[in-house]
N, C-alpha and C positions, 0 to 999 in steps of 0.2 A: 503543497502542504497536505497533511493527513488530518481528518476530522473524525470525531465521534459525537453523536448526539444521544444522550441517555435520558429517557423519560422514566420516572419512578413508577408511574401508574400504568401507562399503556403497555401493550404486549411486546414491544420490540426494542432492541438496540439496533442502531444502524451505524455502520462504519463506511466512510467514504474515503477512497484512496485515489490520489492522482499523482503522477510522477513527471517532473520536468526531465527531459532527456539528459541534461547536463549533470544530473545526479545519477551517474551510471550505476552506483552501488545500491540505489534505492530499490527496495523489494517489497512485495506484498503477497499474501496468500491466505488460504483457509484450509481446514482439514475436515474430515468426516464427523468430528465431534463438535463442530460449531465453533472452533477456535479460529480467530482471525488475527493475523499479525501484519503490521506494516512497519517499515523502518525508514528513517530519514538520516542522511549524512548531515552532521552538525559541525559548526565551527566552535572551537573551545580554546581556552587559554593554553592547554597542553596539546601540542601537535600530535596527531595520530602517527603511529609507527609505520615506516615504509617497509619494514621487514614483513615478509609474508606470514600471515597467521590466519585467524578467522575474520572474514569480512562480515559486515552487517547482513548481507544477503545469505551467507552461510548460516548465520544464527537464526534467521527467519525460518529457513528450511528445516533446520534441526529442531527448533522449537515446535514447529508444526508436526514434524515426524514423531516426536516423543511426548508431546503434551496433550492431555485429554481435557484440560481446563486451562483458563487463562493464567491462573497462578502457577500451575504445573509447568506451563510453557515458559513463564518468567523464570522459574527456578532452574529449568534446563539451561536457559541462556546464560544466567549469571554463573552457574557452575562451570559451563564451558569457557566463559571468560576467565574465570579464576584459574582453570587448568591450562588453557592454551593462549589466552590473550587475544587481542584483535589488532589487525594491521594488514598492510598490503595495498596494492594498486587497484582502485575501482575502475580504472579505464583499461581497455584492451589496447594498450599502447606502451611499448617498451621504451619509447623515447622520453617519456615524462611520467612521473608518479603522482597520482592524486589520491591521497589517503585521508580518511575522515574518521572521526568518532561517530557514534551512532545513537539515535533515539528510537524507541519502539512504542507502538500503540498495540496493546495485547488485549483482546476482547473475547468473551464467550457469551453464552445466553444469559448469564447471571451477574457477571462483573467485568470491570475494565480496569486496566493498569496502564500507566505511562512509565516507561523505563528509560532512563538516560544514563549513558556510560561515558567514562573517561578512562581509557586504557582498560585495566581490569577492575577499576572502581566504578561504583554505580549507585544510583538512588532511584526509588520507585514510589509512585503515588497511586493509591487506589481511587478511581473516579466513581462517584456515587450518584451524581446528578449533573444536569446541564450539558454544555458543549465544551469539548476539549480539543485543542489543536496542537500538533507537533509540527515543527518546521526546521529551518536550518540553524536556529538558535536554541539554546537551552531554555526550558520553560518552568522546570520545577523550582520552587522557592523554599518556603519554610515548612510546608506541609509534606512531610516525607513519612511514608508508612513502612518502608523497608529500605535497607541500605547495606553496603559492604561494611563489615565490622571495623575496617581500618580507614574508612572514607575520611572521617574528620581529622584523624591523626595525620593522614597523608596530606591533607590541605594545610594543616599547621606546619608540617615539615617543609613544605614548599614556600612558606611565608605568605600564603594567600588568605589565611584566616587566623586571627589571634587567639581564638578560643574563648574570647570574652563576649563578643557580640553574638546575637542570635545567628545560627547557621542558616544561610540562604544559599542553596545549591547553585542556582544560576549566577548569582552575584560573585560567588567564590570562583567558579570555574569558567565564566564567560570572558571573552575578549571585550574590553571596554564596556560599552553600554548595549551590546548585542541583545542582551536578555530583555530589553525594554520594549522591543517591537518584534512581533512574530508573524501572526497569520493574517494574510490579506482578506480571506473570506470568512473569518470567524464572525464578524459583525453580521454578515448576511444570514448566517445560520442561526445566530442568537435571536434575530428578529422574527424568525419563523419557528422557533423552538417548540411552540405549542401545537404546531400543525405540520410536523415534519413527515413527509412521505418519501417513497423512493423517487418520485418525480422531482420533489424538492431537492433532493441530493444530486440528482442528475443535472438539474438546472444550474446548481451552484458550481458543479464541475465544469460546466460549459461557459461559465461567466468570464469573458475575456476582459471586461471593463475593470473588474476588481483585481485582475492579475492572477486569478486562480488557474485559468486556462491560458497557456502560453503558446503562441504560434508565431515564431519569427525565424529568421535565418540562423540565428545562433542558439536559440532555446526552443524546445518543443515539448509539450506535455505528451508523455507516452501513454502506455496502457492504463486504463482507469477501471476502478471496481466500486460497486455499491453492494454491501452485504446486509441482509435482513436476518436478524437472529431472534426468532420468537422465544419469549420466555416460557410459553406453553410448549412442552416437549413433544406433544402430539403433532405439532406443526413442524415442517421441515425448515432448515435454514436455506435461504435462497441467495445466490451470489450472481450479480449481474456484471459480466466482463465485456469490455470492448475488444480486447485482443489487438487493437490498432491504435495509432496515435491520434491526438487531438479529439477529445470527446465531443466537440461541437460538430465534428464531421464523422463520428463513429456511432455504431449501434450498440447499445447495452443489451447483451444477450444473457438469458437466465441459465443457471447451472445448479443442479441439486445433486448432492452426494447420495448415491444408492449403490447397492450391490450390482455388479456387472454393468457399470456405467460404460457407455460406448466411447472409446478413445477418439480423439479428433486430430488426425495427422495434419490436417490443413492449418492448424494453429501451432504446430510444433516446428521449431527451428531445425534446419538440417543437421544431421549427425555426421561429423567428420572423422569419428573414431580416433585412431592413433595419429592421424594427420591434423588433428585440431591444433591450432597454434597455442592453445592453452595447455596442451600436454607435451608439446615439443620443448626441447632445451636447445638454446635459450628460448624462453617463453615469449609469446606475443610479438613475434617478428612479422607476422602477416595479419591481415584483416579480412577474413572470409565473409562471404555474403550469407548472413544468418537470417534473412527474411523468409518467413513462411508464406504459404500460398494466399492466406487471407490478407496478410500484410501487403503483398504485391497487388492483389485485386483492389485493396483500399487505396493504394497509391494511384492506380489508374482512375478510380472514382474521384480522387482529389483533383487530378489534372482536369477532369471533365467539369467539375464544379467551378474551378478557377478560370477555365478557358471559354466555356459556353454557358452563358447565364441562364438561358431557358432550359437547356438539357440538364444543367446542374440543379436548377430549381425542382424539376420533375424527379430527378434522382434522389435529392434530399427528402422530398415529400414521401417517396416510396420507402426510404430508409426509416423515417420517423414513424410511418404507419406500421412497418414491420416491428419496430421497437414497441409501439403502443399495444399491438396484439400480444406480445410477450408479457408486458406488464399486467395486462388485464387477465391473462391466463394464470399468471402466478398469484394475483390477488384472489382469484377464485379458489386456488389451492389453499391459501392462508385462511380464508374465511369458511372453508368447508369443514363440516363436523365429522366427516368420514375419514378413515385412514388413507394415507397416500398409497397408491398402487405403484410400486417401483418400476414396473414394466412400462408405465406410461411416460416416465421422465428419464429413463436410462439413456435415451438417445436425444434428449431435449437440446442440449448445447450443440451436438453434432448437426442436427437438423437446422438449427438457427444459422450456424456458420455456413452450411451448404446452401441454404436459401439466400443468404446475404451475397455470397460469391456469384450465384446465378443472376441476382439482380444487377450486380456490377457488370457482368458480361453482357 
């Protein structure tokens, strides 16, 4: 699930993103303007098209590429939906097609939107306070702040809405009663809403008891992110990425957008060029090894934690200490009254990844 906690008075919005691996199409990201977008594959009354078009992950990237505010990114996404539609296989598997409709959480320093889509049709709600969650079911109900101009007439044409009752988006477009239950971890976040910190968000992402963090043979939470978006524009947006699966065994490492930020090849999947199965015709006939160096190092650490209790305990303690140092350093930046020196953080994420891999080795 994907969460956002919005406080009206304090200085920050915080977005927390976690991904189960079985949602291949789920995507998340941020840009230099402080816009963050996450998407979830959702089940709906109308099946998603299997014909290749724009996937949710495509729309996340394009929204971040072209949007300087949350609303601008939303407008980019719905315009592209109108022009190109959505559809295609979220799995790198030619033997079966898994296509989904998409929901999006779109946030910047000043506002947040939830966007839910059915084909080219969509509805959006502006979130002004509290905790909001998107998951695998539609969540928007009667509070709709923007929508496709033909959304309601389309629902009527399908016989899903009479036009007489109040229009409830999730009731109209959901399968059965899917819209009644959504997020496993929302209650946890609501209980701590008055004192949400980065550590609070990380702890929730690591909560296996609630089902937020999944670690089984069939399901696995993949890369996770916590983003802090200060409303004070003199403070930088800070994004904490794991870059590895299972946040309970991963380190959240800080990243700040600055000019000349140092690239991190150790977290980039290998490039196969024209030999990539995604580019060959017919597509997706092979499954290449897309693991990057950090991912492989993390897999080694995971085997140590599972096989050697004492060594695993020491390794986990070292990992959490490294993470704590990063959190404390970023808190100093957020509370500092002076301007940020870009040269001090340009290689921040690079150094964190390099240090993490050295600890694993």
